[in-house]
C-alpha positions in Angstrom: 0.0 0.0 0.0 1.4 3.4 -0.9 2.2 5.9 1.8 0.1 9.0 2.2 1.7 12.4 2.0 1.4 12.8 5.8 3.2 9.4 6.4 6.0 10.5 4.0 6.4 13.8 5.9 6.6 11.9 9.2 9.2 9.6 7.7 11.2 12.6 6.5 11.0 14.2 10.0 12.1 10.9 11.6 15.1 10.7 9.3 16.0 14.3 10.0 15.8 13.6 13.7 18.1 10.6 13.4 20.5 12.6 11.3 20.8 15.2 14.0 21.2 12.6 16.7 23.8 10.4 15.0 27.5 11.0 15.4 28.2 9.3 12.1 26.0 8.4 9.1 26.9 6.1 6.2 24.9 5.4 3.1 25.4 2.0 1.6 24.3 0.0 -1.4 22.7 -3.1 0.1 21.4 -4.6 -3.2 21.7 -8.4 -3.2 21.7 -8.9 0.6 19.2 -11.4 1.9 16.7 -10.6 4.6 18.7 -12.9 7.0 21.9 -11.0 6.3 20.2 -7.7 6.8 18.6 -8.9 10.0 21.9 -10.2 11.4 23.6 -6.9 10.5 20.9 -4.9 12.2 21.2 -7.1 15.4 25.0 -6.6 15.5 24.6 -2.8 15.0 22.0 -2.6 17.7 24.6 -4.0 20.2 26.9 -1.0 19.5 24.1 1.7 19.4 23.9 1.7 15.6 20.8 1.5 13.3 20.6 0.3 9.7 17.5 1.4 7.8 16.3 1.3 4.2 14.5 4.4 3.0 13.6 5.7 -0.4 16.2 8.0 -1.8 13.6 10.7 -2.5 12.7 10.8 1.2 16.4 10.8 2.2 17.0 13.7 -0.1 14.2 15.7 1.5 15.7 15.1 4.9 19.3 15.7 3.7 19.3 17.8 0.5 23.1 17.5 0.0 22.9 13.7 -0.3 23.4 12.7 -3.9 22.3 9.0 -3.9 21.6 6.7 -6.7 20.3 3.1 -6.6 19.0 1.3 -3.5 20.3 2.9 -0.4 20.4 1.9 3.2 21.5 4.3 6.0 23.7 3.5 8.9 23.2 5.8 11.9 26.0 5.5 14.6 24.8 7.1 17.8 27.4 6.3 20.4 30.7 5.1 19.1 31.3 6.4 15.6 33.7 3.7 14.4 32.2 0.4 15.7 29.1 0.5 13.6 31.1 1.5 10.5 33.5 -1.5 11.1 30.5 -3.8 11.4 28.9 -2.5 8.2 32.1 -2.7 6.2 32.8 -6.2 7.4 29.3 -7.4 6.7 29.4 -6.0 3.2 32.9 -7.5 2.6 31.9 -10.9 4.0 28.7 -11.1 1.9 30.7 -9.8 -1.2 27.6 -7.8 -1.9 27.0 -4.1 -1.8 29.3 -1.3 -0.9 29.5 1.9 1.1 28.7 5.1 -0.9 29.2 8.2 1.1 28.6 9.5 4.6 29.2 12.0 7.3 31.3 12.0 10.5 29.9 14.8 12.5 29.8 17.6 9.9 32.6 16.2 7.8 31.6 14.6 4.5 33.1 11.2 3.8 33.7 9.4 0.5 34.0 5.6 0.1 37.8 5.6 0.7 37.6 7.6 3.9 34.8 5.3 5.2 37.0 2.3 4.5 39.9 3.9 6.3 37.7 4.6 9.3 36.7 1.0 9.4 40.4 0.1 10.0 40.7 2.3 13.1 40.4 0.7 16.5 37.1 1.3 18.4 36.8 3.5 21.5 37.0 0.4 23.8 40.2 -0.8 22.0 41.8 2.6 22.4 40.8 2.8 26.0 42.4 -0.7 26.6 45.6 0.5 24.9 45.7 3.6 27.0 45.2 1.7 30.2 48.0 -0.7 29.1 50.4 2.2 28.6 49.4 3.8 31.9 49.7 0.5 33.8 53.1 -0.6 32.4 55.2 1.8 34.6 53.2 0.8 37.7 53.8 -2.8 37.0 57.5 -2.1 36.7 57.6 -0.3 40.1 55.7 -3.2 41.7 58.2 -5.6 40.2 61.1 -3.7 41.5 59.6 -3.4 45.0 58.8 -7.1 45.0 62.4 -7.8 44.1 63.6 -5.9 47.1 61.2 -7.9 49.4 62.2 -11.1 47.7 65.9 -10.3 48.3 65.2 -9.6 52.0 63.5 -13.0 52.3 66.6 -14.6 50.8 68.9 -12.8 53.3 66.7 -13.8 56.2 66.7 -17.5 55.0 70.5 -17.4 54.8 70.8 -15.9 58.3 68.5 -18.5 59.6 70.6 -21.3 58.0 73.8 -19.8 59.4 72.2 -19.5 62.8 71.0 -23.1 62.7 74.5 -24.3 61.7 76.0 -22.3 64.6 73.4 -23.8 67.0 74.4 -27.3 65.8 78.1 -26.6 66.3 77.4 -25.2 69.8 75.3 -28.3 70.6 78.2 -30.6 69.6 80.5 -28.7 71.9 82.5 -26.7 69.5 82.4 -23.1 68.5 
């Protein structure tokens, strides 16, 4: 059933709201993907606060006049982490050997296909946080290791002293000093 003018206007408003809310937006050609592949992709994207929708180009152009889109187009909205959803989309398209990314936006910056593919190679926020923590923790681990070495050496000295003391006690017990 065809959408009414009011339904189309509501759809344009919803798209415009999503565009304002999203930190990154990528337009992709999804032609050839099965419903199962699309459903799996949407599930993975939901886990990283991303959304993948298929909308008519005419409605997308009304919500975003600067978008120059041809052919079937799906839109990826990344709401939290800008990179994770892009990585998932690029991987899904590559694994399926179907479709491609077209263009997009990272904040206010326009992206072409090459830039989107380079973004997909970047580590995610969580990966970067892990690397930063590793860099910050490394010196602390070194200090702990050095301090433990001093304690360990103290234990060795105390053991040696105890052994020497025990030998002296044995010599004294035998009657010799």
